[in-house]
C-alpha positions as CSV (number, residue, x, y, z in Angstrom):
1,M,16.9,23.9,2.4
2,I,14.2,22.6,0.0
3,D,14.7,25.6,-2.3
4,S,18.3,24.5,-3.0
5,D,17.3,21.0,-4.0
6,P,18.5,20.7,-7.7
7,E,15.8,18.1,-8.4
8,L,13.1,20.8,-7.9
9,A,14.5,22.9,-10.7
10,T,13.0,20.4,-13.2
11,V,9.4,20.8,-14.4
12,S,8.7,17.2,-13.5
13,L,10.4,14.3,-11.7
14,R,8.6,11.7,-13.8
15,K,11.3,10.4,-16.1
16,T,14.6,11.5,-14.8
17,F,14.9,10.3,-11.3
18,P,14.6,7.0,-9.4
19,L,11.2,5.6,-8.3
20,R,9.7,7.9,-5.6
21,H,6.3,9.0,-4.6
22,F,5.0,12.3,-6.0
23,R,7.4,12.1,-9.0
24,Q,4.7,13.4,-11.3
25,V,4.1,16.6,-9.4
26,P,5.9,19.7,-10.9
27,G,8.8,21.1,-8.9
28,P,7.2,24.5,-7.9
29,E,4.2,22.6,-6.6
30,L,6.4,20.3,-4.6
31,R,8.1,23.4,-3.0
32,R,4.8,24.7,-2.0
33,L,3.5,21.4,-0.5
34,F,6.5,19.8,1.2
35,H,8.6,20.6,4.2
36,L,10.7,17.4,3.4
37,L,10.5,15.7,0.0
38,P,9.8,12.0,-0.4
39,E,13.0,10.0,-0.8
40,P,13.8,7.7,-3.7
41,F,13.4,4.0,-3.0
42,G,13.7,2.4,-6.4
43,G,16.4,-0.3,-6.3
44,S,16.3,-0.6,-2.6
45,R,16.2,-4.1,-1.0
46,D,15.4,-2.8,2.5
47,R,12.4,-4.9,3.4
48,E,10.8,-2.4,5.9
49,L,11.4,0.5,3.6
50,L,9.8,-1.2,0.6
51,A,6.9,-2.3,2.6
52,M,6.1,1.3,3.6
53,A,6.7,2.4,0.0
54,L,4.0,0.1,-1.4
55,G,1.3,2.8,-0.7
56,A,-1.6,2.1,-3.0
57,T,-1.0,-1.2,-4.7
58,L,-3.0,-1.3,-8.0
59,Y,-4.1,-4.6,-9.4
60,V,-4.3,-5.2,-13.2
61,P,-5.4,-8.5,-15.0
62,A,-2.5,-10.4,-16.5
63,T,-4.6,-10.9,-19.6
64,R,-4.9,-7.2,-20.4
65,P,-3.8,-6.8,-24.0
66,D,-1.8,-3.6,-23.4
67,L,-0.3,-4.8,-20.1
68,T,3.2,-3.4,-20.6
69,A,1.9,0.0,-21.9
70,T,-0.6,0.2,-19.0
71,I,2.1,-0.4,-16.4
72,V,4.3,2.3,-17.9
73,R,1.4,4.7,-18.1
74,R,0.4,4.1,-14.5
75,A,4.0,4.6,-13.4
76,A,4.0,8.0,-15.1
77,R,0.9,8.9,-13.1
78,G,2.4,8.1,-9.8
79,V,1.6,4.5,-9.2
80,C,4.5,2.9,-7.3
81,S,3.4,-0.7,-6.8
82,M,1.3,-2.9,-9.0
83,V,0.1,-6.5,-9.0
84,I,-0.2,-8.5,-12.2
85,D,-3.2,-10.6,-11.3
86,L,-3.6,-14.3,-12.4
87,E,-6.2,-15.1,-9.8
88,D,-9.6,-13.6,-9.4
89,A,-9.2,-11.2,-12.4
90,V,-8.5,-14.0,-14.9
91,A,-11.0,-16.6,-16.2
92,D,-9.9,-20.2,-15.7
93,H,-9.4,-20.9,-19.4
94,A,-7.1,-17.9,-19.7
95,V,-4.7,-18.6,-16.9
96,E,-1.9,-20.1,-19.1
97,A,-2.1,-17.2,-21.5
98,G,-1.9,-14.9,-18.5
99,K,1.2,-16.6,-17.2
100,R,2.9,-16.1,-20.6
101,Q,1.9,-12.5,-20.8
102,A,3.0,-11.8,-17.2
103,A,6.5,-13.1,-18.0
104,R,6.7,-11.3,-21.3
105,T,5.6,-8.0,-19.8
106,L,8.3,-8.3,-17.1
107,D,10.9,-9.0,-19.8
108,E,9.7,-6.1,-21.9
109,L,9.8,-3.6,-18.9
110,A,13.3,-4.7,-17.9
111,A,14.6,-4.4,-21.5
112,S,13.0,-1.0,-22.1
113,G,14.5,0.9,-19.3
114,E,11.2,2.7,-18.8
115,P,10.4,3.6,-15.2
116,H,8.0,1.1,-13.6
117,P,6.5,0.4,-10.2
118,L,7.4,-2.3,-7.8
119,L,5.9,-5.3,-9.6
120,F,4.3,-8.5,-8.2
121,V,2.5,-11.4,-9.7
122,R,-0.5,-12.8,-7.9
123,V,-0.5,-16.5,-8.6
124,R,-3.2,-19.1,-8.1
125,D,-1.0,-21.8,-6.5
126,A,2.5,-22.4,-5.4
127,E,3.5,-24.3,-8.6
128,S,2.9,-21.1,-10.7
129,I,5.7,-19.3,-8.8
130,G,8.2,-21.7,-10.2
131,E,6.7,-21.6,-13.7
132,I,6.8,-17.9,-13.9
133,A,10.4,-17.7,-12.5
134,A,11.5,-20.3,-15.1
135,R,10.0,-18.2,-18.0
136,L,11.7,-15.0,-17.0
137,G,14.8,-13.7,-18.9
138,S,15.8,-10.1,-18.1
139,G,12.4,-9.7,-16.5
140,A,13.8,-11.1,-13.3
141,R,15.2,-7.6,-12.6
142,A,11.7,-6.1,-12.9
143,L,10.0,-8.6,-10.5
144,T,9.8,-7.6,-6.8
145,G,7.8,-10.6,-5.7
146,F,4.6,-12.7,-5.6
147,V,1.2,-12.2,-4.0
148,L,0.1,-15.4,-2.3
149,P,-3.7,-15.7,-2.1
150,K,-5.8,-17.9,0.1
151,F,-2.8,-18.1,2.4
152,D,-3.5,-20.4,5.3
153,A,-1.6,-22.9,7.5
154,A,-2.3,-25.7,5.0
155,R,-0.9,-23.9,2.0
156,A,1.8,-21.7,3.7
157,G,4.6,-24.2,3.5
158,D,4.3,-24.8,-0.2
159,Y,4.0,-21.1,-1.0
160,L,7.0,-20.2,1.1
161,H,9.2,-22.9,-0.2
162,A,8.3,-21.9,-3.8
163,V,9.2,-18.3,-3.0
164,T,12.6,-19.5,-1.6
165,A,13.2,-21.6,-4.7
166,A,12.4,-18.6,-7.0
167,S,14.9,-16.5,-5.0
168,E,17.6,-19.1,-5.5
169,R,16.8,-19.5,-9.2
170,L,16.8,-15.7,-9.9
171,G,19.9,-15.0,-7.7
172,R,18.3,-12.5,-5.3
173,T,15.5,-12.1,-2.8
174,V,12.1,-12.4,-4.2
175,F,9.5,-11.2,-1.7
176,G,6.2,-12.9,-0.8
177,M,3.0,-11.1,0.2
178,P,0.5,-13.5,1.7
179,V,-3.1,-12.6,1.5
180,L,-5.1,-13.6,4.7
181,E,-8.7,-14.4,3.6
182,S,-9.4,-18.1,4.1
183,P,-12.4,-19.5,6.1
184,A,-10.1,-21.1,8.7
185,L,-8.9,-17.7,9.6
186,V,-12.3,-16.1,9.5
187,H,-14.2,-18.6,11.6
188,R,-14.0,-17.7,15.2
189,E,-13.4,-21.3,16.5
190,T,-10.3,-21.9,14.3
191,R,-8.8,-18.4,14.1
192,D,-6.4,-18.3,17.0
193,R,-4.8,-21.6,16.0
194,E,-4.6,-20.5,12.4
195,L,-3.0,-17.2,13.3
196,R,-0.4,-18.9,15.6
197,L,0.6,-21.4,12.9
198,I,0.8,-18.7,10.2
199,G,2.8,-16.4,12.5
200,D,5.3,-19.2,13.2
201,L,5.7,-20.0,9.5
202,L,6.1,-16.3,8.5
203,A,8.7,-15.8,11.3
204,Q,10.8,-18.6,9.8
205,H,10.8,-16.7,6.5
206,R,10.9,-13.1,7.8
207,D,13.4,-11.8,5.3
208,Q,11.2,-12.8,2.4
209,I,7.9,-11.5,3.7
210,L,7.4,-7.9,2.5
211,A,3.9,-7.4,3.9
212,V,0.8,-9.2,4.9
213,R,-2.3,-8.3,2.9
214,I,-5.9,-8.5,4.1
215,G,-8.5,-10.0,1.7
216,A,-11.7,-8.6,3.0
217,T,-13.8,-9.5,0.0
218,D,-13.2,-13.2,0.5
219,M,-13.8,-12.7,4.2
220,C,-17.2,-11.1,3.5
221,S,-18.0,-14.0,1.1
222,T,-17.7,-16.4,4.0
223,F,-20.9,-14.9,5.4
224,G,-22.6,-14.1,2.1
225,I,-21.9,-10.4,2.7
226,R,-21.0,-7.6,0.3
227,R,-20.4,-4.4,2.1
228,D,-22.2,-1.3,0.9
229,R,-20.4,1.7,-0.5
230,D,-21.8,3.9,2.3
231,L,-19.9,1.8,4.9
232,T,-16.3,1.1,5.7
233,I,-15.0,-2.4,6.3
234,Y,-14.8,-1.5,10.0
235,D,-18.7,-1.3,10.0
236,V,-18.8,-5.0,9.0
237,R,-18.2,-6.3,12.5
238,V,-17.5,-10.0,11.7
239,V,-14.7,-8.9,9.3
240,A,-13.5,-6.0,11.5
241,D,-13.0,-8.6,14.3
242,V,-10.8,-10.7,12.0
243,I,-8.7,-7.6,11.0
244,A,-8.2,-6.7,14.7
245,D,-7.0,-10.3,15.4
246,I,-4.6,-10.2,12.4
247,V,-3.1,-7.0,13.7
248,N,-2.9,-8.4,17.2
249,Y,-1.0,-11.5,16.2
250,L,1.0,-10.2,13.2
251,G,1.3,-6.4,13.5
252,R,3.1,-6.0,16.8
253,A,5.8,-3.2,17.1
254,D,8.2,-5.3,19.2
255,G,10.2,-6.7,16.2
256,T,8.1,-9.8,15.8
257,G,5.4,-8.1,13.6
258,F,5.0,-7.4,9.9
259,T,3.7,-4.5,7.8
260,I,0.0,-5.2,7.3
261,T,-1.8,-3.6,4.3
262,G,-5.4,-2.5,4.1
263,P,-8.2,-4.3,2.1
264,V,-9.5,-3.2,-1.2
265,W,-12.1,-0.4,-1.7
266,E,-14.2,-1.7,-4.6
267,Y,-16.3,1.2,-5.5
268,F,-15.6,4.0,-8.0
269,A,-18.8,5.2,-9.7
270,D,-21.5,7.6,-8.6
271,H,-24.8,6.4,-7.2
272,D,-27.9,7.5,-5.2
273,R,-26.8,7.8,-1.6
274,M,-28.7,6.5,1.4
275,F,-26.5,8.3,4.0
276,R,-24.8,11.7,4.2
277,P,-21.3,12.0,2.7
278,L,-18.4,11.4,5.1
279,L,-16.4,14.4,4.1
280,R,-16.8,17.7,6.0
281,T,-17.2,20.8,3.9
282,S,-14.9,23.1,5.9
283,P,-11.5,21.8,4.9
284,F,-12.5,22.3,1.2
285,A,-14.1,25.6,1.8
286,E,-10.9,26.9,3.4
287,I,-9.0,26.6,0.1
288,D,-12.0,27.3,-2.2
289,A,-12.3,23.6,-3.3
290,V,-15.9,22.8,-2.6
291,P,-16.5,21.6,-6.2
292,F,-13.5,19.3,-5.7
293,R,-15.2,17.9,-2.6
294,E,-18.4,17.3,-4.7
295,S,-16.4,15.4,-7.3
296,L,-14.9,13.1,-4.6
297,V,-18.3,12.4,-3.1
298,S,-19.8,11.6,-6.5
299,R,-17.1,9.0,-7.1
300,D,-17.5,7.4,-3.7
301,L,-14.0,8.5,-2.6
302,D,-15.3,10.0,0.6
303,G,-15.9,6.5,1.9
304,L,-12.3,5.5,0.8
305,L,-10.9,8.5,2.7
306,R,-12.7,7.4,5.8
307,E,-11.6,3.8,5.5
308,I,-7.9,4.8,5.0
309,T,-8.1,6.9,8.1
310,L,-9.5,3.9,10.0
311,D,-6.8,1.6,8.5
312,R,-4.1,3.9,9.9
313,A,-5.8,4.1,13.3
314,N,-5.8,0.3,13.4
315,G,-2.1,-0.2,12.7
316,I,-2.4,-0.8,8.9
317,Q,-0.2,0.8,6.2
318,G,-1.0,1.1,2.5
319,K,-4.0,-0.4,0.7
320,T,-5.0,-2.6,-2.2
321,V,-6.8,-0.7,-4.9
322,I,-8.5,-1.7,-8.1
323,H,-9.0,1.6,-9.8
324,P,-6.4,4.3,-10.7
325,S,-8.5,7.1,-9.1
326,H,-7.9,5.5,-5.7
327,V,-4.2,5.9,-5.8
328,A,-4.0,9.6,-5.3
329,V,-6.3,9.3,-2.2
330,V,-4.1,6.7,-0.5
331,H,-0.9,8.6,-1.2
332,A,-2.3,12.0,-0.2
333,L,-3.3,10.6,3.2
334,S,0.1,8.8,3.5
335,V,2.1,12.1,3.6
336,V,3.2,12.9,7.2
337,T,1.8,16.1,8.5
338,H,4.1,18.8,9.8
339,E,2.5,18.3,13.3
340,E,3.1,14.5,13.3
341,Y,6.7,15.1,12.2
342,A,7.4,17.7,14.9
343,D,5.9,15.4,17.6
344,A,8.0,12.4,16.4
345,Q,11.2,14.5,16.4
346,D,10.5,15.6,20.0
347,I,9.8,12.1,21.2
348,L,12.9,10.6,19.6
349,R,15.1,13.3,20.9
350,V,14.7,12.1,24.5
351,D,15.9,8.7,25.8
352,T,14.9,9.1,29.4
353,G,11.2,8.9,29.3
354,G,8.9,11.5,30.7
355,V,6.0,13.7,29.4
356,A,6.1,17.0,27.5
357,A,3.6,19.2,25.8
358,S,3.6,19.0,22.0
359,G,5.2,21.9,20.2
360,Y,1.7,22.5,18.7
361,R,0.5,23.0,22.3
362,N,-2.5,20.7,21.8
363,K,-1.5,17.3,23.3
364,M,0.9,15.6,25.6
365,N,3.8,13.5,24.1
366,E,4.7,10.5,26.3
367,M,8.3,9.7,25.4
368,R,8.4,6.0,26.0
369,P,4.8,4.9,25.0
370,H,4.9,7.0,21.8
371,R,8.3,5.9,20.7
372,S,7.2,3.1,18.4
373,W,4.7,5.4,16.8
374,A,7.4,8.0,16.3
375,H,9.7,5.5,14.5
376,Q,6.8,4.6,12.2
377,I,6.2,8.3,11.5
378,M,9.9,8.9,10.6
379,R,9.9,5.9,8.2
380,R,6.7,7.1,6.5
381,A,8.2,10.6,6.3
382,S,11.2,9.3,4.4
383,I,8.9,7.6,1.8
384,F,6.0,10.0,1.5
385,G,7.6,13.2,2.7
386,V,6.4,15.8,5.3
387,A,3.9,18.4,4.4
388,N,4.6,22.1,4.9
389,Q,2.9,23.7,7.9
390,G,-0.7,24.6,7.0
391,V,-0.8,22.1,4.0
392,S,-3.7,19.7,4.3
393,F,-4.6,16.4,2.6
394,V,-7.0,18.5,0.4
395,D,-4.0,20.4,-1.0
396,L,-2.0,17.2,-1.5
397,L,-4.9,15.4,-3.1
398,K,-5.7,18.3,-5.5
399,A,-2.1,18.4,-6.6
400,L,-2.1,14.7,-7.3
401,V,-5.4,14.7,-9.2
402,E,-4.5,17.8,-11.3
403,S,-0.8,16.9,-12.1
């Protein structure tokens, strides 16, 4: 029973317990919101579990003066994965200083004992992986892996060998997260060959690939496009087609695929809108939260909510984010609903196939075709928890924003 969980007797799970989602929410509020609590994953080396746990991965420039304090502060607010960025967020002349600060920050975090998220460094090239690994002292314990930008068939071998060498140097698995965004992948005439080659290389290093990330901003750049804040990435057809092919090649549920994470949502300020907001009023009116809806719309978070929903519908888990306000949105929509959990339990309870009505009496569950989906739901439930019956994403989002 949830009420007997001793962890919920505390006012906050922020400092005392291992890394887990919703640690910042007070215990009484957790009891109200959750049928099953999110489970801790800090310290785990289970690749599939950690890939699901990424959630909203927040980027921060490696040159930020208060980098260590920023990471600790974000962890206290519920951020569970962060990337120390040495690529696009850092000017060319500041890269060396950024490398030194990235290594120093990892050392400081490891030495302090303060809670911190899963931490990655986004490098500019394969050589930088070895440089940073060589600079680390105790910070090796704080490093989860490296983000590998502009990942294509030509660069893949160097990147993957560098990640392997870093793992050997540091004495444990260091994960790689390739970012698929190169022109050879985007261009229709070279895409299939590129994806086949990338897929073969990733398969050879499966145990070191935590997730495959999608770099939609660079994809748009190939066509001179910048998507509008009133649109999702799935409205930009030339990029949506690339995403569909990435999932087709690399996101299969037959044991050959990888976790694929969603592209960045780059807007966070209010503006004059051309189109109507994407958020219906009724879910907010039901819990007397219409002003809360208006605040989400004013910060362009209605578009982010829509895009996360489409990410999930297209086989994508988690998302790159560049603003702290986006984290709560991603995590609230990652919680498994009570209905999803009940359906997944029913499907996994039967090995013989067949069809049965959902316990919610609103759909049919097909036991064999829906089995892969059910396994994904159970994995997400362990990481993000299961909402109580009647609890909506609005309840979860309000709790995260207000805690």
